[in-house]
N, C-alpha and C positions, 0 to 999 in steps of 0.2 A: 386378268389368270384370262389365259387363251389356249386353246388345245385342240388338235383334231379329234372327234367321238367315230369310232367304228362299233358300233354296237350288234350289226351283223356281219364282222367279217369273215366269219367262216363259211357263211351263204353267199354272202353278196358284193366283197371285200370290199375294195376302195370306191366300187358304184355308187355306195349308201354313206359313207364317211360325209359329215358334220363339221364345219369350222366354229367352235362352240366359245363363247365370251362372257365372261363375267361382268356386269359393270360396275363401275368404283362406284356409281352413287345413284343405285336402285335404278330406275329408269329419268331419274327430274334430273332439272337443272343444277350446276352446282348451287352450292350455299350461297345467299344475296343475289341469284339472277336470275330466280323466278321473276317473270315482270308481267305476271297476269294478275286479271282484274282479283282471282281467287285469294289469292296470296295477299292475307292482312298487313305482313310486314312490304308489301310494293314497295321497291323505290326503281324511279326510274334511272336508264343511265344518262347522265346531263353532261354534255361536251362543251357548252355556252360557260368560260369563264365569266362572262359578266354577269353570270345570274347568280345569287345568293348559295341556290342549292348544285351547282357546280363538283361534282361529284368522280369526275373521269379520269383523272389520276391513280385514286383511292381505289377504284373499282378494280380498273386495268391493273394495279399492282396485287391487289387480292386475287386479281384469274390466275394472274400468273404465277401467281405462288401455289392456287389450286391445280395448275397444269404439271407444274416440277412434282408437285408430290404425287401427283396419278403417274406419270410419267414412272419411276421408280418401281411401280408393280406392276409394268408392261414389259413384254420383249420389243414391239414394234416401236416403229420412232412416229408413227400415225395412232394418234388417239381418237377415239369415240366419245363427244362428249354431248350429251342428251341435253335440247333443252325441251322445258313443258313438262308434263305430268298428268294423272289422272285428271280431266274434264278441264285441261288447260287450252288455250287459246280463245277462250270466249270472246275476247279481246283480241283480235290477233294483230290489228291495225297495230296498238300501243306495246305486245306485243316484238314484233319484226320491227319498229320502231327504235325501241331501246336496243334489240339484237344487232341491227344494222351500223347503228353507232356506237354500238362495242366492239362489233369485229372491226370497223375503219378506224379507230380512234385507238385500238390494241397494236392493230399492224403498223400503222405509222408511227405509234411510240414506243412502244413497248416490246413488238412480234422482233422488228430487225435486228437491235441489238441481242437478242436472244435467241436468235435461229428459232423463230416460233412463228407460225402462220397461221392465222384461225380462217377457214370459208366456211359457207355453207354446203353438205354433202348429204350425200345418199349411203344405204346400205352398200349398193353395188361399188359406188365407188371407195368406200371405206375397205371394202375387200379387194378388189383390185391393186389396190396402194400397198397394202400390207403383202400382198401376194409379189408386189414387186421388190419387195426388200429383201426376200427369198431364205423367209428365215424356217429354220428345223423346229417344227411345232413339236410340245411331247403329245402323245395317243393317247388315248384312252379306249378298254374295249368293253368295259364294263357298264353296269345300269347307273344312273344317276339318283334313283331315288336308294331309301328315303332321303328327301330332300328337304330343308327347313330357310325360311327366311329370316327367322330371328329364335331364340331361344324357345323351347318347346312349342312351336310353330311349324311343326311338319305335314306336309303336302302328299301324304300318299292317300288320302281319302279319291284322290283322282279316279280309282278302280273298283273300288266298293262303296261310297255313299251313296245314298240317294239311286239307289236301283232301279225302282219305281219309275223315279224321272229318266231313267238314261231308257229305260222301255218302251217308254211315251212315245222319249224325242225318236228313239227309232224307228217307229210306226210311224209319226210324224214326218219324218223327213222321207219316208217312202211314200207317205199320201201327196205330199207336196210335190216331189218327183213326178210322179205318175199323173196327179190330176193335172201339172203341165204341161204333158204329150197331148192330153184329151183336149184340152185348151186351147192348145197350136191345132189341132186338129179340126175341132170345132170353129174355131176363128177364118178358116178357109174356106167354110161352107156358105155359101153365095146367101142361101136360107137363112143364114143367122141375121139377127138383128142387133142393131149397136146397142140397145140397153141391153141385150144378153151376153153383147162384149164387155161391154160397162162392169155388170156384174162378175163376172169370171176374174175380169182384173183387181177387182177388189178383194174377191176371195184369194185371188193370188195373193196379193201385197199383205191383207192380212194372215194371212199363213205364214208368208216368209218373216212380218214383224216378228211371232210368235216363235217361230224356228229360231231366228239369230238371235234373239234376247236370252232364250236358254239355253243356247250352246255357248254362251259367254263364259270364259273360261275362270268365273266365281260363282257360274250357273249352275251348269249339268256338272260339273267336277267335283261341287259339294263343296268347296272352298270358301264360300259366302255364306253368311247366316242366316 
C-alpha cells in the first residue's frame, strides 16, 4: 500500500506532502531470510553444491514466490524488501555474506528468466526508482490515527501517556542545547584547563545518552512497557 499524504493541505499544500508506504512484512526480512545470530532458526545461504547443506535452489525459489506475492499488493514495479530487524546485524559479516550469495545466485539463476533483479539499495534510491515509473498515487488528507499494528494494539498514547516524562524531556532538551552553547564558548577560553574541557565533554555525552534513549519511539511515546 502506497499513497501520498498531505496532512496540512489547506495551509501548506504539496510542500508538506509525504510519500507513505506500508511495509509488507513489518520492517523484518522475509520469512526464512533473517541471517542474524539472534535468529534461533538461522540458516545460512549455501551456494556450494558440493556441501550437504547446499540450499541455494530451494531458498532462491522460496524468495521468488515471496516477491511475486508481495508484488501483487503494490502498484510499483520496484519493491522495497527490508533485511534485518530490531537488534539485528550482531554479526554483520555473517549477515552480509549470506545476503551477497543470495543476491548473486538469485540474479544469475532465477531473476533473469523472471525479470526480477535484486540489488542493495537505499530509501532515496527506492523513491527515485518509483518516481521514475510516473505512477498516479492515491492521496490521503486526514490523520493516520488511531493506528494499530495488530488486534487491540492501538498506538494512540503518543500524545497523552507519560505526561511527566514528556515534560522532563522538554526541559532536559532545553538544558542540553543551552549547555552546549556554554560549553562551546568556554572551550575557546584560553584560560580553561584540559581537565575542565574533559569534564564538560563527559557531561555533554552523558546528557546526550539520556536524551537519546528516552526519545526512542517506545520511550517518550509510552508504547513501551
